[in-house]
N, C-alpha and C positions, 0 to 999 in steps of 0.2 A: 475535479480530479473524482477519481473512487477513493479516498481513506473511505472518506463514510461510510461508503455503498458497500466496505468491503468490514470497515467493524461494526456493524450491523451484520452482516451477511455472516460473522463471526456465530452471532450468536442460536442464529437461524442454521445450523448445521448440522447434521447428522450423525458428520464422518464424527466432530468435536466433540470431545468429551466433558459435562456441564465443567471442570476441575483444572480442565482446562484453557477453556476460552477467555478467562478470564487472559490467563499469557498468550495468546492469541491476539487479542484485542492489542492490546497491551504492545508488544511488536509492530503491529501496523503503528503504535500512535507513531510510539522510536519513529518508528521511518517517516511518520506526515513532517516532523516537528525536526529530523535532520534536510529534511529538503527547505522548511520553513526559513532553514537557518544556511539554505547555502552550501552546502552536503546532500547535495541529488546520486552523485556517486555511488555511498555509504547504501544512503537511502536502496536505491539499489539492488547492491548487495543484500541488504538484508528483506528484501521481499524476495529475490531468488533464492537465501538459503532456511525461507518458510516454509515457500510455495514445493522449494524441495523435501527437503520431514516431512506434509503434507502429502504429499506425491505418493506417498510410501503408503497409506490409506487407502481403502479399498471403496470406492466409493468415491473418492474426494475433485478426484477428475473432470470436467462437464462440470459441476456444480454450479451455485450461483459468488460460492466465497474463490470456486478457485477462477468465475472466472470474470472474477471481481480483485484482484491477486493480478491479473491476464492483463487486465486494462491498466493497470497504477504502471508495470514496469513496460509496455508497450509510451504513454506516457513519459513515462520521465527516460527511457530512454531516447522517444521521439525527442524531444524538449535538450540531449545533451546540450548541443551545438546554440543554444540560451543560455551556458554559462550554468547553468541551476536554477535563474533568475524564477524568486516565484510570481513575478508579473502575467510569465510569462507559458508559468503550472496552472494560475489559476489559480493562484494561495491568497496571494497579499491584493493590492489596491491597486487597479491601472496608477492611475498618476496619485500622485499624491499633491495634494493641497496643503499652501505659501498663505 
């Protein structure tokens, strides 16, 4: 998924102040944790809320961070029918060894 790309693009973004970068990266990490633990709907809500908050800034729309968060949201919506399985989202192992 694009969680790691989104986290990296936070630190390269000119739209975000240096003091605020850590909190936004933490927000993305928390959303990733929610997906990992099967709470994809909550993760999607969190990503959408972050995106809405950042959209108020000039220069955010169509930035690398915007594209990466958009891709994360798209993947979460697309995989909703898979009941938020971490394997379907590309986070967990494809098969478990016995």
